[in-house]
N, C-alpha and C positions, 0 to 999 in steps of 0.2 A: 489246668484251666486254659482255655484258648483266649488270648487277649486280642481284642478288636479295637483298632484305632479308628473311631468314627469321624468322618469328614463330611462337610457339605460343600461341594465344589472343591476348591483348593484350600479351604479353611478348616483347620483342625477344630473339632468340637469337644470330644471327651473320650476317655478310655473306658472300655466295657469288657467284661469277661464272662465266659460261659463255658459249658462242657460240650464235647463233640456229640453227645447223645441228646442235646436239647433241641426241641422242635424249632425250626426257623420262624414259624408263626409267632411263637412266644417271644423270641429274640426281637423280631420286628416290632411287636407291640411295646416291648420294654424300651427299646432304643428310641422309638418315636415319642413315647411318653417322657423319657428323660430329655430328649431334644426339645420338645415343646415346653417342658417344665423349666428348662434353662432360659428359654426365651421369655417365659412369664416372669421369672426372677429378674431378668434384665429390664423388662418393661416396668416392673414395680419399682426397682431401684431408680430408674430414670424419673419416674413420677415423684418418688420420695425426695429426691434431690430438689425438685421444684417446690415440694411441700415445705421443706426446711427453709427455703429462701422466701417464698411468697404466700404461705398459708394454704388453706383448702381451696378447692375448685369452686368457681362461681357457677350458679345455675346456668344451664345451656342457653337460656334466652337472654342472659346478660354477658355472655362471653364475647369478647371482641368489641364491645361498645365503649364509647368514651363516657366520661363522667357526665357530660352535658346530655348525651343521649339517654343515659340511665335516668337522669333527673327529669328529662322531658317525657319519657315514657312511664315515669312513676313506678319504676321497678325497685324491688327491695330484696336483698339477700337475707332471707329469714334464717337459713341454715348457717350462715356465717356467724350470726349472733349466738346460735345454740352450740356450734362446734368450734370452740376457742381452745387454743393450746393450754396445757397445764402450766401454771406459773405466769400467765399473762402473755402478751404478744408485743412485738415491735413492728411498726408499719414499714413495709418495703414493697412499693408498688410493682406490680407485674406489668412490664411494658407491652406484652402481647395481649393483656386483658383476659387471661384464662383463670387467674386466681385472685382472691380478694385482698392480698397484700398483708394479711394479719399473720406475719411470720412468727414462729416460736422464738422464745428467748435463746440466747447463745448456748446456755446449758442444755436446753431441750433439743436444740438443733444439732448439738454435738452427739446426743444420743442417737439421732437419726443417721447422721453421717458415718458414725463409727459402725453402726449395724449394717449400713449399706456396704461398706468396705468388707466387712466380715462375710456377708452373704455372697458378694461377688467373688471373693477368694475361694469360697466353698465350691463354686461351679466354674472357676476360671479355666480357660484354655491352657494355661501354664501347667495344669495338672497332667496334661498329655506328656510334656517334656519330663516331668517328675515320675511318670509311669504310675500315677495314682488314679484309681477308679472313681467314677461318678455314678451313683445309683439313684433310683427313685427316692430312697431314704435320704440321700444327700440333698436332693432338690427339696424334699418336704421339710427338712431341717432348716434350710435357707429361708423357705417361706414362713416357717414358724417364728424364726427370730425377727423377721421383718414385721410380721403381724404383732409380735410382742412389743417391738419398739414403737410402733404406731399407737398401740393401746396405752403405753406409758405416757406418750406426749398428748394423745387425744383420748382420755379415759371415757369421755361421753360418746365416742365413736365419730365416724366421718359421715358427711352427707351422702345420700343414696346415689347422687350423680358423680361422686368423686371416683375417678378412674382407679385409684388404689383399692377402694372398697369393692368396686366391681370386679377387679382382678382377684381379690381374696375370695369373693363369693362366686367366682367363675361365671359371672354374668356380663363380662366385657364384650363390647361390640367392636370388632376390628375391621368391619366392612369399610372399604375405601381407604384404608391406611396401608402403609408400607409393611407394617407388621403382619397383615393378613397374608402377604405373599411368602413370608418366611415360615409360617406355621404349616406343618404337614399333618393331614388327617391320619389318625392312627390306622384306619382300615385301608388307606391308600399309600402307606409307606412301603418303600422297597430299599433293599441294600444290594450294592454291586461290588464285586471283588474280582480282580483278574479278568475283566471284560465280560463277566457273566453275572446274571441276576441270581441272588440267593433266594430261591423260591420257597414260599411258606409251607408247602406240603412235604418238605424233606427235612432231614436233620442237618445240623451244622457239619457233622463229620462227613456227610456225603459230598461236601464241597472242599473242605480243607484237609481231609484225610483223618487218620486215627491217632495222630500225635497230639496229646493234650497240651504240649508246650509250644504250640504254634502261635505266631503273632502275625496278624494281617492288617491291612489298611482297607477299610470298606467305606463306600460313599452312600450316604442316605439321601433319598430324594422322593418325589412323588411318583407313583407308579404310572407308566405310560409315557414318560418323558424320554425314553430311549436310554441307551448306555451313556454314562458320563465319561468324560475324558479320563483315560487311564493314567495311573501314577507314573511319573518318569522313572526310568531305570536308575538314574543317578539323582540324588537329592540336590537341591539348589546350593546347599552349603558345600557338599562334596564337589560339585561342579566348579564352584569358586576356588576351592583348594587345588583342584586339578589344573585349572587355568593358571593360577599363580605359580604352581610347580613347573609347568611347561614353559611359561614365560621366563622364569629364572634359568631353566636349562637353555633356552634359546639365546639368552644374553650371554651365558657362559660359552656357547658354541661360537658366537660372534667374536668374543674376546680371543678365544683360541685360534680362530681363523685369521684374525688380524695379526696375532703374534707369529703365526706360522709363515706369514709373508716375509718376515725378516730372519727366519730361522736358517736360511741357506748361507748366511754370512758366517756361520760357525762351521760350515763344511770345508774339507781340504781343498776341493776344486775351486772354491771361491777365494783362496788365499793367493794374492799376487806374488808373494815371495816363495811359493812352494817349489817352483822350478829351480830357483837359485839355490835353495837349500839342498835339493837333490844332487846338483852338480858338486856342491861342497861336501857332500856326504853327511849332512846334518839332519836329514829328514826323519831318521829313526832315533834321534837322540832323546832320551827321557831323563828327566830330573827327578831325583828322589832316591831313597834307600833301596837296596836290592833285597 
């Protein structure tokens, strides 16, 4: 299997593997789906952290309003009364006014936080270092355990305007958000390796050769953006080690150079009594056993 280290820019994303006979079109769709799936898991985890702290989301027409404004406009959060966490709630006001403040109890909040950590670990970038693959199945399993945790804490379900529910139902609207810039349309995804685009109408082996044990670093991006910056020949870690090695050598050379300045004092020509010993016939006298 050919191992592909997928990057976006300079950031590692995940490890992927395929065979040299696989169509690049299938690899592109698979990689884009995994990439977008990881983003979805991260977005859901972020919203679930807020859910554990401040309860469900307020209706859009109430978000960002002060209590006085809500009272003046006579607005009411009907969904907040229907969608309360299992085991009751503790009030924890959301300072930015996006959630109703009816946070789950500590026990239920712990269910959410533990599941968030588990899901993040499943799609973590650290898996690249460990040489562990991330697949569509991995992403789906992470989504399933997140959905299960939400169901345990909110058995009656979440409001239709709740971002978490929209993410699970694939009805999320990312327009105008930073997240929309990160998502890559599956039909517009492209992979680049060694300064060339891995075109969808060819097989992987047409680019990397016939060795199934090949490992490459490829960068995913939107088609039409041009070639991304190529990977440096030497990694940042290796560069640091090389700089440290050469600095150590440089200091050693400086030390030897300084010591060599006084080395002439051990030479015969620098001995002020050398001529005297020659006249006395003592210049070749050696002490020690024969």
